TIVO-2410 file (N, C-alpha, C; in nm, 3 decimals):
# residues 99
REC num residu      c1      c2      c3 atome chaine
REC   1      M   0.084  -0.117   0.000     N      A
REC   1      M   0.000   0.000   0.000    CA      A
REC   1      M   0.090   0.124   0.000     C      A
REC   2      T   0.055   0.219  -0.086     N      A
REC   2      T   0.136   0.340  -0.098    CA      A
REC   2      T   0.101   0.440   0.012     C      A
REC   3      N   0.188   0.537   0.032     N      A
REC   3      N   0.162   0.642   0.130    CA      A
REC   3      N   0.040   0.724   0.090     C      A
REC   4      Y   0.021   0.744  -0.040     N      A
REC   4      Y  -0.094   0.818  -0.090    CA      A
REC   4      Y  -0.223   0.747  -0.050     C      A
REC   5      E  -0.225   0.615  -0.066     N      A
REC   5      E  -0.342   0.536  -0.027    CA      A
REC   5      E  -0.364   0.540   0.124     C      A
REC   6      K  -0.256   0.533   0.201     N      A
REC   6      K  -0.267   0.541   0.347    CA      A
REC   6      K  -0.322   0.677   0.390     C      A
REC   7      T  -0.281   0.782   0.320     N      A
REC   7      T  -0.331   0.916   0.351    CA      A
REC   7      T  -0.481   0.924   0.327     C      A
REC   8      I  -0.526   0.864   0.218     N      A
REC   8      I  -0.669   0.863   0.189    CA      A
REC   8      I  -0.745   0.790   0.299     C      A
REC   9      L  -0.695   0.673   0.339     N      A
REC   9      L  -0.761   0.597   0.446    CA      A
REC   9      L  -0.762   0.677   0.576     C      A
REC  10      S  -0.652   0.745   0.607     N      A
REC  10      S  -0.643   0.825   0.729    CA      A
REC  10      S  -0.744   0.939   0.728     C      A
REC  11      L  -0.757   1.005   0.614     N      A
REC  11      L  -0.853   1.115   0.605    CA      A
REC  11      L  -0.996   1.066   0.622     C      A
REC  12      I  -1.026   0.949   0.566     N      A
REC  12      I  -1.160   0.892   0.582    CA      A
REC  12      I  -1.185   0.862   0.729     C      A
REC  13      L  -1.086   0.802   0.796     N      A
REC  13      L  -1.101   0.770   0.937    CA      A
REC  13      L  -1.117   0.896   1.022     C      A
REC  14      D  -1.040   1.000   0.990     N      A
REC  14      D  -1.048   1.125   1.064    CA      A
REC  14      D  -1.186   1.188   1.055     C      A
REC  15      E  -1.255   1.164   0.946     N      A
REC  15      E  -1.390   1.219   0.927    CA      A
REC  15      E  -1.496   1.133   0.994     C      A
REC  16      G  -1.460   1.018   1.047     N      A
REC  16      G  -1.557   0.934   1.115    CA      A
REC  16      G  -1.602   0.816   1.033     C      A
REC  17      S  -1.517   0.756   0.957     N      A
REC  17      S  -1.535   0.634   0.877    CA      A
REC  17      S  -1.595   0.658   0.738     C      A
REC  18      Y  -1.646   0.777   0.707     N      A
REC  18      Y  -1.683   0.805   0.568    CA      A
REC  18      Y  -1.664   0.953   0.540     C      A
REC  19      I  -1.647   0.985   0.411     N      A
REC  19      I  -1.624   1.123   0.368    CA      A
REC  19      I  -1.680   1.139   0.228     C      A
REC  20      T  -1.729   1.257   0.197     N      A
REC  20      T  -1.772   1.280   0.059    CA      A
REC  20      T  -1.648   1.289  -0.028     C      A
REC  21      I  -1.662   1.246  -0.150     N      A
REC  21      I  -1.546   1.241  -0.239    CA      A
REC  21      I  -1.498   1.382  -0.274     C      A
REC  22      S  -1.591   1.477  -0.286     N      A
REC  22      S  -1.549   1.614  -0.316    CA      A
REC  22      S  -1.469   1.673  -0.199     C      A
REC  23      K  -1.509   1.642  -0.075     N      A
REC  23      K  -1.434   1.690   0.042    CA      A
REC  23      K  -1.297   1.623   0.049     C      A
REC  24      L  -1.291   1.494   0.018     N      A
REC  24      L  -1.164   1.422   0.014    CA      A
REC  24      L  -1.070   1.484  -0.088     C      A
REC  25      A  -1.123   1.518  -0.205     N      A
REC  25      A  -1.042   1.580  -0.310    CA      A
REC  25      A  -0.987   1.715  -0.262     C      A
REC  26      R  -1.070   1.794  -0.194     N      A
REC  26      R  -1.022   1.923  -0.141    CA      A
REC  26      R  -0.911   1.903  -0.040     C      A
REC  27      K  -0.929   1.808   0.052     N      A
REC  27      K  -0.827   1.784   0.155    CA      A
REC  27      K  -0.697   1.730   0.096     C      A
REC  28      M  -0.709   1.650  -0.011     N      A
REC  28      M  -0.590   1.593  -0.075    CA      A
REC  28      M  -0.525   1.693  -0.171     C      A
REC  29      G  -0.597   1.797  -0.208     N      A
REC  29      G  -0.546   1.892  -0.307    CA      A
REC  29      G  -0.539   1.829  -0.444     C      A
REC  30      A  -0.638   1.745  -0.475     N      A
REC  30      A  -0.638   1.670  -0.601    CA      A
REC  30      A  -0.771   1.688  -0.673     C      A
REC  31      E  -0.771   1.658  -0.799     N      A
REC  31      E  -0.895   1.658  -0.878    CA      A
REC  31      E  -0.971   1.529  -0.852     C      A
REC  32      I  -1.101   1.536  -0.858     N      A
REC  32      I  -1.184   1.418  -0.837    CA      A
REC  32      I  -1.152   1.310  -0.939     C      A
REC  33      D  -1.129   1.351  -1.062     N      A
REC  33      D  -1.098   1.253  -1.168    CA      A
REC  33      D  -0.969   1.176  -1.140     C      A
REC  34      S  -0.871   1.244  -1.082     N      A
REC  34      S  -0.745   1.174  -1.052    CA      A
REC  34      S  -0.761   1.082  -0.930     C      A
REC  35      L  -0.849   1.118  -0.837     N      A
REC  35      L  -0.874   1.033  -0.721    CA      A
REC  35      L  -0.956   0.910  -0.757     C      A
REC  36      K  -1.034   0.921  -0.861     N      A
REC  36      K  -1.126   0.814  -0.899    CA      A
REC  36      K  -1.055   0.680  -0.914     C      A
REC  37      N  -0.944   0.677  -0.984     N      A
REC  37      N  -0.870   0.552  -1.005    CA      A
REC  37      N  -0.817   0.494  -0.874     C      A
REC  38      V  -0.764   0.580  -0.789     N      A
REC  38      V  -0.710   0.533  -0.662    CA      A
REC  38      V  -0.823   0.478  -0.574     C      A
REC  39      L  -0.936   0.549  -0.571     N      A
REC  39      L  -1.050   0.504  -0.492    CA      A
REC  39      L  -1.103   0.370  -0.544     C      A
REC  40      E  -1.105   0.353  -0.676     N      A
REC  40      E  -1.150   0.226  -0.732    CA      A
REC  40      E  -1.055   0.113  -0.695     C      A
REC  41      Q  -0.925   0.140  -0.697     N      A
REC  41      Q  -0.827   0.038  -0.657    CA      A
REC  41      Q  -0.844   0.000  -0.511     C      A
REC  42      L  -0.862   0.099  -0.424     N      A
REC  42      L  -0.884   0.071  -0.282    CA      A
REC  42      L  -1.013  -0.007  -0.262     C      A
REC  43      G  -1.113   0.024  -0.343     N      A
REC  43      G  -1.239  -0.049  -0.337    CA      A
REC  43      G  -1.223  -0.194  -0.380     C      A
REC  44      R  -1.147  -0.217  -0.487     N      A
REC  44      R  -1.124  -0.354  -0.535    CA      A
REC  44      R  -1.046  -0.436  -0.432     C      A
REC  45      K  -0.957  -0.370  -0.359     N      A
REC  45      K  -0.880  -0.439  -0.255    CA      A
REC  45      K  -0.962  -0.462  -0.129     C      A
REC  46      G  -1.079  -0.399  -0.121     N      A
REC  46      G  -1.167  -0.417  -0.006    CA      A
REC  46      G  -1.143  -0.323   0.110     C      A
REC  47      F  -1.064  -0.217   0.090     N      A
REC  47      F  -1.033  -0.124   0.198    CA      A
REC  47      F  -1.142  -0.018   0.217     C      A
REC  48      I  -1.212   0.017   0.109     N      A
REC  48      I  -1.320   0.115   0.117    CA      A
REC  48      I  -1.437   0.071   0.032     C      A
REC  49      L  -1.552   0.131   0.059     N      A
REC  49      L  -1.668   0.119  -0.028    CA      A
REC  49      L  -1.689   0.255  -0.090     C      A
REC  50      V  -1.709   0.258  -0.221     N      A
REC  50      V  -1.730   0.385  -0.291    CA      A
REC  50      V  -1.874   0.388  -0.340     C      A
REC  51      F  -1.943   0.493  -0.303     N      A
REC  51      F  -2.081   0.511  -0.346    CA      A
REC  51      F  -2.089   0.633  -0.436     C      A
REC  52      A  -2.116   0.612  -0.563     N      A
REC  52      A  -2.138   0.722  -0.656    CA      A
REC  52      A  -2.287   0.753  -0.653     C      A
REC  53      A  -2.322   0.881  -0.641     N      A
REC  53      A  -2.461   0.917  -0.622    CA      A
REC  53      A  -2.522   0.977  -0.749     C      A
REC  54      G  -2.616   0.907  -0.807     N      A
REC  54      G  -2.694   0.958  -0.920    CA      A
REC  54      G  -2.612   1.010  -1.036     C      A
REC  55      R  -2.663   1.116  -1.097     N      A
REC  55      R  -2.595   1.173  -1.214    CA      A
REC  55      R  -2.468   1.245  -1.176     C      A
REC  56      G  -2.458   1.286  -1.051     N      A
REC  56      G  -2.336   1.354  -1.007    CA      A
REC  56      G  -2.217   1.261  -1.000     C      A
REC  57      G  -2.243   1.130  -0.996     N      A
REC  57      G  -2.136   1.031  -0.992    CA      A
REC  57      G  -2.043   1.052  -0.875     C      A
REC  58      Y  -1.915   1.056  -0.903     N      A
REC  58      Y  -1.816   1.069  -0.797    CA      A
REC  58      Y  -1.822   1.204  -0.727     C      A
REC  59      R  -1.863   1.308  -0.795     N      A
REC  59      R  -1.865   1.441  -0.735    CA      A
REC  59      R  -1.957   1.448  -0.614     C      A
REC  60      S  -2.068   1.376  -0.618     N      A
REC  60      S  -2.161   1.380  -0.506    CA      A
REC  60      S  -2.163   1.249  -0.427     C      A
REC  61      G  -2.067   1.163  -0.454     N      A
REC  61      G  -2.062   1.034  -0.385    CA      A
REC  61      G  -1.985   1.040  -0.255     C      A
REC  62      K  -1.970   0.923  -0.194     N      A
REC  62      K  -1.893   0.917  -0.070    CA      A
REC  62      K  -1.808   0.791  -0.068     C      A
REC  63      A  -1.706   0.794   0.015     N      A
REC  63      A  -1.618   0.679   0.036    CA      A
REC  63      A  -1.627   0.642   0.183     C      A
REC  64      E  -1.643   0.513   0.208     N      A
REC  64      E  -1.659   0.464   0.345    CA      A
REC  64      E  -1.551   0.361   0.374     C      A
REC  65      L  -1.490   0.370   0.489     N      A
REC  65      L  -1.385   0.279   0.532    CA      A
REC  65      L  -1.447   0.146   0.576     C      A
REC  66      T  -1.393   0.036   0.527     N      A
REC  66      T  -1.442  -0.096   0.566    CA      A
REC  66      T  -1.361  -0.146   0.687     C      A
REC  67      P  -1.408  -0.253   0.752     N      A
REC  67      P  -1.328  -0.311   0.861    CA      A
REC  67      P  -1.188  -0.352   0.816     C      A
REC  68      K  -1.176  -0.401   0.693     N      A
REC  68      K  -1.044  -0.438   0.640    CA      A
REC  68      K  -0.955  -0.314   0.627     C      A
REC  69      G  -1.013  -0.203   0.583     N      A
REC  69      G  -0.938  -0.078   0.574    CA      A
REC  69      G  -0.894  -0.027   0.709     C      A
REC  70      Q  -0.982  -0.042   0.809     N      A
REC  70      Q  -0.946  -0.002   0.945    CA      A
REC  70      Q  -0.833  -0.087   0.999     C      A
REC  71      R  -0.838  -0.217   0.971     N      A
REC  71      R  -0.728  -0.306   1.016    CA      A
REC  71      R  -0.597  -0.269   0.948     C      A
REC  72      E  -0.602  -0.244   0.818     N      A
REC  72      E  -0.480  -0.207   0.745    CA      A
REC  72      E  -0.422  -0.077   0.798     C      A
REC  73      L  -0.508   0.017   0.825     N      A
REC  73      L  -0.463   0.144   0.878    CA      A
REC  73      L  -0.410   0.128   1.021     C      A
REC  74      G  -0.469   0.037   1.096     N      A
REC  74      G  -0.426   0.011   1.233    CA      A
REC  74      G  -0.286  -0.045   1.242     C      A
REC  75      K  -0.237  -0.104   1.133     N      A
REC  75      K  -0.100  -0.157   1.132    CA      A
REC  75      K   0.002  -0.044   1.136     C      A
REC  76      T  -0.035   0.072   1.084     N      A
REC  76      T   0.060   0.182   1.076    CA      A
REC  76      T   0.023   0.300   1.163     C      A
REC  77      R  -0.098   0.300   1.216     N      A
REC  77      R  -0.144   0.414   1.294    CA      A
REC  77      R  -0.219   0.363   1.417     C      A
REC  78      R  -0.179   0.407   1.531     N      A
REC  78      R  -0.243   0.365   1.654    CA      A
REC  78      R  -0.310   0.486   1.718     C      A
REC  79      L  -0.428   0.464   1.772     N      A
REC  79      L  -0.500   0.572   1.840    CA      A
REC  79      L  -0.511   0.539   1.988     C      A
REC  80      S  -0.494   0.640   2.072     N      A
REC  80      S  -0.513   0.620   2.215    CA      A
REC  80      S  -0.663   0.616   2.243     C      A
REC  81      S  -0.700   0.588   2.365     N      A
REC  81      S  -0.842   0.581   2.401    CA      A
REC  81      S  -0.909   0.718   2.387     C      A
REC  82      E  -0.834   0.827   2.391     N      A
REC  82      E  -0.890   0.960   2.375    CA      A
REC  82      E  -0.902   0.999   2.228     C      A
REC  83      G  -0.855   0.914   2.137     N      A
REC  83      G  -0.867   0.942   1.995    CA      A
REC  83      G  -0.749   1.018   1.935     C      A
REC  84      E  -0.647   1.045   2.014     N      A
REC  84      E  -0.532   1.116   1.959    CA      A
REC  84      E  -0.428   1.015   1.908     C      A
REC  85      Y  -0.347   1.061   1.815     N      A
REC  85      Y  -0.247   0.975   1.754    CA      A
REC  85      Y  -0.139   0.937   1.853     C      A
REC  86      V  -0.105   0.809   1.857     N      A
REC  86      V   0.001   0.760   1.945    CA      A
REC  86      V   0.107   0.697   1.856     C      A
REC  87      E   0.228   0.742   1.872     N      A
REC  87      E   0.339   0.692   1.792    CA      A
REC  87      E   0.377   0.552   1.837     C      A
REC  88      S   0.389   0.460   1.741     N      A
REC  88      S   0.430   0.324   1.774    CA      A
REC  88      S   0.580   0.322   1.802     C      A
REC  89      P   0.630   0.221   1.872     N      A
REC  89      P   0.774   0.213   1.898    CA      A
REC  89      P   0.855   0.210   1.768     C      A
REC  90      D   0.802   0.144   1.664     N      A
REC  90      D   0.872   0.138   1.537    CA      A
REC  90      D   0.881   0.276   1.473     C      A
REC  91      E   0.773   0.352   1.478     N      A
REC  91      E   0.773   0.488   1.423    CA      A
REC  91      E   0.867   0.578   1.503     C      A
REC  92      R   0.868   0.564   1.633     N      A
REC  92      R   0.956   0.643   1.719    CA      A
REC  92      R   1.102   0.616   1.684     C      A
REC  93      Y   1.135   0.488   1.661     N      A
REC  93      Y   1.272   0.451   1.625    CA      A
REC  93      Y   1.310   0.512   1.491     C      A
REC  94      R   1.220   0.502   1.392     N      A
REC  94      R   1.251   0.559   1.260    CA      A
REC  94      R   1.274   0.709   1.269     C      A
REC  95      R   1.192   0.778   1.350     N      A
REC  95      R   1.209   0.923   1.365    CA      A
REC  95      R   1.341   0.952   1.435     C      A
REC  96      W   1.378   0.870   1.530     N      A
REC  96      W   1.502   0.888   1.604    CA      A
REC  96      W   1.624   0.871   1.514     C      A
REC  97      I   1.624   0.769   1.426     N      A
REC  97      I   1.741   0.749   1.341    CA      A
REC  97      I   1.751   0.853   1.230     C      A
REC  98      R   1.639   0.919   1.195     N      A
REC  98      R   1.644   1.026   1.094    CA      A
REC  98      R   1.702   1.154   1.152     C      A
REC  99      A   1.690   1.172   1.284     N      A
REC  99      A   1.734   1.299   1.346    CA      A
REC  99      A   1.884   1.310   1.353     C      A
***
């Protein structure tokens, strides 16, 4: 999984397990058309469900995080009981060796 895909999953989780695709595009600083392929790939892998709404298609649709997507994201991102980001020991080590 690429960092771009992980960022998308993180943004969906930050919004509460689903996000409108237009809002996701704004947060990513990307065009909806360019996100479409990535969202479809994540959907095929089972990480998200993509709902295109009516004639608006992706512009008015939403993306929802699946349990598989939450598990995949949980491998790289840990949340404390208060909902704030907690750095894993592996991430702390990587940050330490970069300094």
